[in-house]
C-alpha positions as CSV (number, residue, x, y, z in Angstrom):
1,M,14.8,-241.6,197.5
2,I,16.1,-238.4,197.1
3,S,17.0,-236.3,199.6
4,P,15.7,-232.8,200.2
5,D,19.1,-231.4,199.6
6,D,19.5,-233.0,196.6
7,S,16.3,-231.8,195.1
8,V,16.8,-228.2,196.2
9,V,20.3,-228.4,194.4
10,K,18.7,-230.0,191.1
11,L,16.0,-227.2,191.1
12,I,18.7,-224.3,191.1
13,R,20.9,-225.7,188.5
14,S,17.6,-226.1,186.6
15,L,17.1,-222.9,186.8
16,K,20.5,-221.1,186.2
17,L,20.2,-223.0,183.0
18,L,16.7,-221.8,181.8
19,T,17.8,-218.3,182.9
20,G,20.8,-218.5,180.6
21,L,19.0,-220.1,177.5
22,L,16.8,-217.1,177.9
23,A,19.5,-214.8,177.4
24,V,20.9,-216.4,174.7
25,V,17.6,-216.4,173.1
26,F,17.2,-213.0,173.9
27,G,20.9,-211.9,173.3
28,L,20.2,-213.7,169.3
29,F,16.8,-211.9,168.9
30,S,18.4,-208.4,169.6
31,V,21.1,-208.4,166.9
32,F,18.5,-210.0,164.6
33,L,16.5,-206.9,165.6
34,L,19.3,-203.9,164.9
35,V,20.4,-205.8,161.4
36,V,16.7,-205.6,160.1
37,L,16.5,-201.6,161.6
38,F,19.7,-200.6,160.9
39,G,21.4,-202.9,158.1
40,K,25.0,-204.3,158.5
41,P,27.7,-202.2,160.1
42,E,30.1,-200.5,157.6
43,P,33.6,-202.3,157.8
44,G,36.2,-200.5,159.9
45,P,38.7,-198.4,157.2
46,D,41.5,-201.4,158.6
47,Q,39.1,-203.8,157.6
48,A,38.3,-202.4,154.5
49,A,41.7,-201.9,153.3
50,G,42.3,-205.9,153.9
51,E,39.8,-206.7,152.2
52,K,40.6,-204.4,149.0
53,L,43.9,-205.7,149.2
54,T,43.0,-208.8,148.7
55,E,40.5,-208.0,146.2
56,T,43.4,-206.7,144.4
57,K,46.0,-209.3,144.8
58,T,43.9,-211.8,143.0
59,A,43.7,-209.8,140.1
60,D,39.7,-210.8,140.0
61,I,39.6,-209.2,136.4
62,A,36.0,-211.6,135.9
63,R,34.3,-208.8,138.5
64,L,35.3,-205.7,136.6
65,M,33.0,-204.2,134.2
66,P,34.7,-203.8,130.5
67,W,34.0,-200.6,128.0
68,K,31.5,-201.8,125.4
69,G,31.8,-200.4,122.2
70,P,29.3,-198.9,119.6
71,S,26.7,-200.8,118.4
72,E,25.4,-201.6,114.5
73,S,22.8,-199.1,115.4
74,D,25.4,-196.2,115.9
75,L,26.7,-196.4,112.8
76,S,23.7,-195.6,111.4
77,K,24.1,-192.5,112.7
78,L,26.6,-191.4,110.3
79,T,26.5,-190.3,106.8
80,P,26.9,-192.9,104.0
81,A,30.3,-192.0,102.8
82,E,31.4,-191.7,106.8
83,Q,29.7,-195.4,107.6
84,Q,31.5,-196.7,104.4
85,M,34.7,-195.5,105.4
86,V,33.8,-197.6,108.6
87,R,33.1,-200.6,107.2
88,Y,36.2,-200.4,104.8
89,G,38.3,-199.8,108.5
90,K,37.1,-202.5,109.8
91,E,37.5,-205.0,106.8
92,L,41.3,-203.6,106.5
93,I,41.6,-204.8,110.4
94,V,40.0,-208.3,109.6
95,H,41.6,-208.8,106.3
96,T,44.6,-207.0,106.4
97,S,46.6,-209.8,104.1
98,D,44.1,-209.8,101.5
99,Y,44.7,-205.9,100.9
100,L,48.5,-205.7,102.0
101,G,49.8,-208.7,102.4
102,P,52.5,-210.6,100.0
103,K,49.8,-211.2,97.7
104,G,47.7,-208.1,98.6
105,S,45.2,-206.5,96.1
106,V,46.1,-203.1,97.2
107,K,49.8,-202.7,97.9
108,H,52.5,-205.1,99.4
109,L,53.4,-204.1,102.6
110,S,53.0,-206.4,105.6
111,N,54.4,-210.2,106.3
112,G,50.9,-212.2,105.7
113,M,49.1,-211.7,109.4
114,N,46.2,-209.3,110.0
115,C,45.4,-206.8,112.6
116,Q,42.8,-208.7,114.1
117,N,45.7,-211.7,114.4
118,C,46.5,-209.5,117.3
119,H,43.8,-207.0,117.9
120,L,41.0,-209.3,118.5
121,D,37.4,-209.2,117.4
122,A,38.5,-206.7,114.7
123,G,39.7,-204.5,117.4
124,T,36.6,-205.2,120.0
125,K,37.5,-207.8,122.7
126,P,37.8,-207.0,126.1
127,W,41.5,-207.2,127.1
128,G,42.4,-208.3,123.4
129,N,44.4,-205.6,122.4
130,N,41.0,-203.1,121.7
131,Y,41.2,-200.0,120.1
132,F,38.5,-198.5,122.7
133,A,40.6,-196.0,123.6
134,V,42.7,-194.9,120.8
135,E,40.8,-191.8,119.6
136,A,40.6,-190.5,123.3
137,T,44.1,-190.7,124.3
138,Y,46.4,-189.9,120.9
139,P,48.2,-187.9,119.8
140,K,50.4,-188.4,122.8
141,F,53.8,-188.7,124.1
142,R,55.2,-192.1,123.7
143,A,58.5,-192.6,125.4
144,R,59.9,-195.1,123.3
145,S,60.3,-193.0,120.5
146,G,60.9,-189.7,122.7
147,K,58.2,-187.7,120.7
148,I,54.3,-187.0,120.8
149,E,52.9,-189.4,117.9
150,T,49.9,-189.2,116.2
151,Q,47.2,-192.2,115.9
152,A,48.8,-192.7,112.1
153,K,52.2,-193.2,113.3
154,R,50.9,-195.8,115.8
155,I,49.3,-197.7,113.3
156,N,52.5,-197.4,111.1
157,D,54.4,-198.6,113.6
158,C,52.1,-201.9,114.1
159,F,52.7,-202.2,110.6
160,E,56.4,-201.7,110.9
161,R,56.7,-204.1,113.9
162,S,54.1,-206.8,114.6
163,L,53.6,-206.8,110.6
164,N,57.1,-206.9,110.1
165,G,56.4,-204.4,106.9
166,K,56.6,-201.2,105.6
167,G,54.0,-198.1,106.6
168,L,50.9,-196.9,105.1
169,D,51.1,-194.1,103.0
170,E,49.3,-191.1,105.6
171,Q,47.0,-189.6,103.2
172,S,46.1,-192.8,101.5
173,N,42.4,-194.2,101.3
174,E,43.6,-196.9,103.7
175,M,45.4,-195.2,106.5
176,R,42.3,-192.9,106.2
177,A,39.7,-196.0,107.0
178,L,41.9,-197.5,109.6
179,L,41.6,-193.9,111.2
180,A,38.0,-194.0,111.0
181,Y,37.0,-197.3,112.1
182,M,39.0,-196.7,115.0
183,K,37.5,-193.0,116.0
184,W,34.4,-194.5,115.2
185,L,35.1,-197.4,118.0
186,G,36.0,-194.4,120.4
187,T,32.4,-193.3,120.5
188,G,31.8,-192.1,123.6
189,V,35.1,-192.4,125.7
190,P,35.8,-189.3,127.2
191,P,39.2,-187.8,126.1
192,K,42.3,-188.5,128.2
193,Q,40.8,-191.7,129.3
194,A,41.1,-195.6,129.2
195,P,38.2,-197.4,130.8
196,D,38.3,-201.0,131.6
197,G,39.1,-203.6,129.5
198,I,41.4,-201.5,127.3
199,G,44.7,-202.9,126.1
200,I,46.1,-205.6,127.9
201,Y,45.9,-207.6,130.7
202,K,47.9,-206.5,133.2
203,M,49.6,-209.6,135.0
204,N,50.7,-210.3,138.6
205,D,54.6,-210.5,138.7
206,L,55.9,-214.2,139.4
207,D,58.7,-214.4,142.0
208,R,60.9,-216.3,139.9
209,A,61.8,-215.8,136.4
210,A,59.5,-217.2,133.4
211,D,60.4,-220.8,132.3
212,P,61.2,-221.4,128.2
213,V,61.5,-224.6,129.1
214,A,58.2,-225.3,131.1
215,G,56.5,-223.1,128.2
216,K,57.6,-225.2,125.7
217,A,55.3,-228.0,127.5
218,V,52.2,-225.6,127.5
219,Y,52.8,-224.7,123.9
220,E,52.7,-228.4,123.0
221,Q,49.5,-229.0,125.1
222,K,47.5,-226.0,124.7
223,C,49.0,-224.0,121.3
224,Q,50.5,-225.7,118.8
225,S,47.1,-227.6,117.6
226,C,46.5,-224.1,115.7
227,H,50.1,-222.9,115.8
228,Q,51.7,-225.8,114.6
229,P,54.6,-227.7,116.0
230,A,56.7,-224.6,114.5
231,G,55.0,-222.0,115.4
232,E,54.5,-221.6,111.5
233,G,50.9,-220.8,111.9
234,M,48.2,-222.3,109.6
235,L,47.7,-220.8,106.4
236,A,44.2,-220.5,104.6
237,S,43.5,-222.5,101.3
238,D,44.1,-219.4,99.6
239,E,47.5,-219.0,101.2
240,I,46.5,-215.4,101.2
241,H,46.0,-215.1,104.9
242,Y,46.6,-216.9,108.0
243,L,43.5,-218.9,109.7
244,F,46.0,-219.0,112.9
245,P,49.3,-217.0,112.9
246,P,53.0,-217.7,113.2
247,L,54.2,-217.3,116.7
248,W,57.9,-217.1,115.2
249,G,59.8,-217.6,112.3
250,K,60.4,-215.0,109.4
251,H,56.4,-214.5,108.9
252,S,55.9,-213.5,112.4
253,Y,56.2,-210.2,114.2
254,N,59.7,-208.6,115.0
255,T,61.9,-207.7,117.6
256,G,60.2,-204.5,118.0
257,A,56.7,-205.6,118.3
258,G,54.8,-205.0,121.7
259,L,54.3,-208.2,122.1
260,Y,58.1,-209.3,122.2
261,R,57.7,-207.9,125.8
262,I,57.2,-210.9,127.7
263,S,54.6,-209.0,130.0
264,N,52.7,-207.9,126.9
265,L,52.5,-211.7,125.8
266,A,51.3,-213.3,129.3
267,G,48.4,-210.9,129.8
268,Y,47.0,-211.5,126.2
269,V,47.3,-215.1,126.2
270,K,46.2,-215.2,129.8
271,A,43.1,-213.5,128.9
272,N,42.0,-214.3,125.4
273,M,44.5,-218.0,124.8
274,P,44.2,-220.7,124.0
275,L,41.0,-220.7,121.4
276,G,37.7,-219.9,123.3
277,A,39.6,-218.3,126.3
278,S,38.4,-215.0,127.6
279,Y,39.3,-212.7,130.4
280,D,36.4,-213.8,132.7
281,A,37.2,-217.7,131.6
282,P,41.0,-218.3,131.3
283,Q,42.1,-221.7,130.8
284,L,46.1,-220.8,132.1
285,T,47.4,-220.1,135.4
286,D,49.4,-217.0,135.5
287,G,52.4,-219.2,135.7
288,Q,51.4,-221.4,132.4
289,A,50.8,-218.0,130.6
290,W,54.4,-216.6,131.9
291,D,56.1,-219.6,130.7
292,V,54.5,-219.7,127.2
293,A,55.0,-216.2,126.5
294,A,59.0,-217.1,127.6
295,F,59.3,-219.7,125.1
296,I,57.5,-218.2,122.3
297,N,59.5,-215.0,122.5
298,S,62.8,-217.5,123.0
299,M,62.1,-218.9,119.5
300,P,64.0,-217.1,116.5
301,R,61.8,-214.2,114.5
302,P,62.9,-210.8,112.1
303,Q,65.5,-208.5,114.2
304,K,64.0,-205.0,114.1
305,D,66.6,-201.9,114.1
306,L,66.0,-200.4,117.7
307,S,68.9,-198.0,117.9
308,K,66.4,-195.4,118.0
309,D,64.1,-196.9,120.2
310,W,63.8,-195.6,124.2
311,P,66.4,-192.3,123.4
312,N,66.4,-191.9,127.7
313,P,66.9,-195.5,128.5
314,A,65.5,-195.0,131.9
315,D,61.9,-194.9,130.4
316,K,62.8,-198.2,129.0
317,P,60.4,-200.7,130.4
318,F,61.4,-203.5,133.1
319,D,60.6,-205.9,130.3
320,H,62.4,-204.5,127.3
321,P,65.0,-207.1,126.3
322,F,67.9,-204.7,125.0
323,G,70.3,-203.0,126.6
324,P,71.4,-200.5,127.4
325,Y,70.2,-199.9,130.7
326,A,70.2,-197.1,133.2
327,D,69.7,-200.1,136.2
328,P,72.3,-202.5,136.7
329,F,70.6,-205.8,135.4
330,S,71.2,-208.0,132.7
331,E,69.6,-208.3,129.2
332,K,68.5,-212.1,130.5
333,Q,66.8,-211.2,133.6
334,H,64.8,-208.1,131.9
335,K,63.5,-210.5,129.3
336,Y,62.6,-213.3,131.4
337,G,62.4,-212.0,135.3
338,P,62.1,-212.2,137.6
339,F,61.2,-208.6,137.7
340,N,60.4,-207.4,141.1
341,P,64.3,-206.2,141.7
342,I,64.3,-204.6,138.7
343,K,60.8,-202.4,139.8
344,D,62.4,-201.8,143.2
345,W,65.6,-200.4,141.4
346,Q,63.7,-198.4,138.8
347,K,61.0,-197.0,141.6
348,R,63.8,-196.2,144.1
349,H,65.8,-194.1,141.9
350,K,63.1,-192.5,140.6
351,N,62.1,-191.5,143.9
352,L,65.8,-190.2,144.3
353,D,65.5,-188.2,140.7
354,A,62.1,-186.7,141.9
355,R,64.2,-185.3,144.8
């Protein structure tokens, strides 16, 4: 038999438990009602900054909305003569070697590669080295030459460096067609602006040097089925142009090309290679992209006279692989990294110079 005192104690305990449960239920209901009426509270400044910093560090480029170029319907707004020139310009980008290669039908200027080998999808692919901002950003000063450069000068730089050939006559029909095509691709881009998806994806730096030995393994696994074991690329049956371009050797880009800078090649590879990869569906890790870029650029290729490049050595990029430099780091570190010490030095001394 239960004593009266025990019954009272148990009753009090039960009432306390019930009261607590009611308080919890009421609290949850109040929070729900506030959210419904007033929405989710905005994060404080510190919290918002932390979330933004985390997102920036992850470099989640899939969340960005890359610029989209003009459509075929936009082309129809041009005069027939203008349309013809734009179409010829695109044809020259896609099939450069057919017209301007070693067996070209117009002139023999280039190494057999096509502009499209580096400027993917006729220069329209997001983070595929596209041309969308060319019209909006040129003429402009380029530290590499130390001069104001026109679009025609920049195009001829590509012929002389990436295509390891000779420049076009700036008054030629081919140059005018290339300029017309790039102008059309820049339709709607605000002057002096470079929208998302322009150029080459900027990689996060590694905390180590890029490793050509590790990159060789990546190349053998992911790249050589198209670009071949010796990096010689794959010629089409007509032997006029490449189905897959050479990545080193006498028919590849020379040491003055933009892709000879390892950060450019790594970013290009990350967002576009191997075949089928894209900025929002990459197939390589950052480390693999850096390492395979190091391997490719460690291999022999044509040499470019760079004696007139970078008249001010302090303007050289952190990964320009040839001295002299304004900083104390070696050519090897400038080529392969680690790059953060170089960037930190350049930043400190730039700030000192500004004073």
